[in-house]
C-alpha positions in Angstrom: -43.7 -21.9 -10.8 -44.0 -18.5 -9.1 -47.8 -18.7 -9.2 -47.8 -20.4 -5.8 -48.8 -18.1 -3.0 -46.7 -20.2 -0.6 -43.6 -19.6 -2.8 -44.4 -15.9 -2.9 -44.8 -15.7 0.8 -41.6 -17.7 1.4 -39.6 -15.3 -0.8 -41.2 -12.3 1.0 -40.1 -13.9 4.4 -36.6 -14.2 3.2 -36.6 -10.7 1.8 -38.0 -9.3 5.1 -35.3 -11.2 7.0 -32.7 -9.6 4.7 -34.1 -6.2 5.4 -33.8 -6.8 9.2 -30.3 -8.1 8.9 -27.4 -5.7 9.2 -24.8 -5.4 6.6 -21.6 -7.0 7.6 -19.3 -4.4 9.1 -15.8 -3.7 7.8 -13.3 -3.3 10.6 -10.1 -1.5 9.7 -6.9 -3.1 11.1 -4.0 -0.8 11.6 -0.7 -2.1 10.4 2.0 0.2 11.6 4.7 -2.1 10.2 3.3 -1.7 6.7 2.7 2.0 5.9 0.4 2.6 3.1 -1.4 -0.7 3.5 -5.0 -0.6 4.5 -6.4 -3.9 5.7 -10.1 -4.3 6.4 -11.7 -7.4 8.0 -15.3 -8.3 7.3 -17.4 -9.2 10.4 -19.8 -12.0 9.3 -20.7 -12.8 12.9 -23.4 -10.1 12.7 -25.7 -12.4 10.7 -28.5 -14.1 12.7 -26.7 -17.4 12.4 -23.3 -15.9 13.2 -21.9 -17.7 10.1 -20.3 -16.6 6.9 -22.5 -19.2 5.2 -25.6 -17.2 6.0 -25.7 -15.3 2.6 -24.9 -18.6 0.8 -27.9 -20.3 2.5 -30.2 -17.4 1.6 -29.1 -17.5 -2.0 -29.6 -21.3 -2.2 -33.1 -21.1 -0.8 -34.1 -18.2 -3.1 -32.7 -20.1 -6.1 -34.6 -23.3 -5.1 -37.8 -21.4 -4.5 -37.6 -19.4 -7.8 -36.8 -22.5 -9.8 -39.6 -24.5 -8.3 -37.4 -27.0 -6.5 -38.6 -26.0 -3.1 -42.3 -26.2 -2.6 -44.6 -26.3 0.5 -43.9 -29.4 2.5 -40.5 -30.0 0.9 -37.9 -31.8 3.0 -34.3 -30.5 2.4 -31.5 -32.9 2.9 -28.1 -31.1 3.3 -24.8 -33.0 3.4 -22.6 -30.7 5.3 -19.7 -30.3 7.7 -22.0 -28.1 9.7 -21.6 -24.4 8.9 -23.8 -24.4 5.8 -26.3 -26.6 7.5 -26.6 -24.3 10.5 -27.4 -21.4 8.2 -29.8 -23.5 6.0 -31.6 -24.7 9.2 -32.2 -21.0 10.1 -34.0 -20.4 6.8 -35.9 -23.8 7.0 -37.2 -22.8 10.4 -38.1 -19.3 9.1 -40.1 -20.9 6.3 -41.5 -23.6 8.5 -40.3 -26.6 6.7 -38.0 -29.5 7.5 -34.3 -29.6 6.9 -32.5 -32.9 7.6 -28.7 -32.3 7.8 -26.6 -35.3 6.9 -23.3 -35.0 8.9 -20.3 -37.1 9.7 -20.3 -38.4 13.3 -16.9 -36.6 13.8 -18.8 -33.2 13.7 -18.1 -31.1 16.7 -20.7 -31.2 19.4 -21.2 -27.4 19.3 -22.3 -27.6 15.7 -24.4 -30.7 16.3 -26.2 -28.9 19.2 -26.9 -25.9 17.1 -28.2 -28.0 14.3 -30.4 -30.1 16.6 -31.8 -27.0 18.1 -32.6 -25.3 14.8 -33.3 -28.2 12.4 -34.5 -30.9 14.6 -33.2 -34.4 13.7 -29.7 -34.6 12.4 -28.8 -37.6 10.3 -25.4 -38.7 11.6 -23.4 -41.3 9.7 -20.2 -43.1 10.4 -17.9 -42.8 7.4 -16.2 -45.9 6.1 -12.6 -46.4 7.4 -11.2 -45.7 3.9 -12.9 -42.3 3.7 -11.7 -41.4 7.2 -8.1 -42.2 6.3 -8.4 -39.9 3.3 -9.9 -37.2 5.4 -7.2 -37.5 8.0 -4.5 -37.3 5.3 -6.0 -34.0 3.9 -6.3 -32.3 7.3 -3.9 -29.4 7.9 -2.0 -29.6 11.1 
């Protein structure tokens, strides 16, 4: 599967992007009320997509490329609440192929706008009423 020059170029593009991306910074948070405790926060917003799903998307694309599941001209369909799809859309655009995110219509406009800008067409679907009742019951107030 790795014989394809397109796949090799795609992997090289992802690796070049990785080299350009900064490591996520660790920010130390002082906790005077808890002496001896050191708390560090990881700043994932430094990724090009500003998402903590950026590394996951990179890994998914590399896995798909290396296993022959993503070839030149492949259309990726991602069912997502938005965050993963935004990061995957970044890599799809980097490699010049199509990503079609499949998202619930209840997705926030901010995510829909980012997806539309990066991925192009977003497949939006209205969930059946039973699904929405279950979703609403699981939401944390």
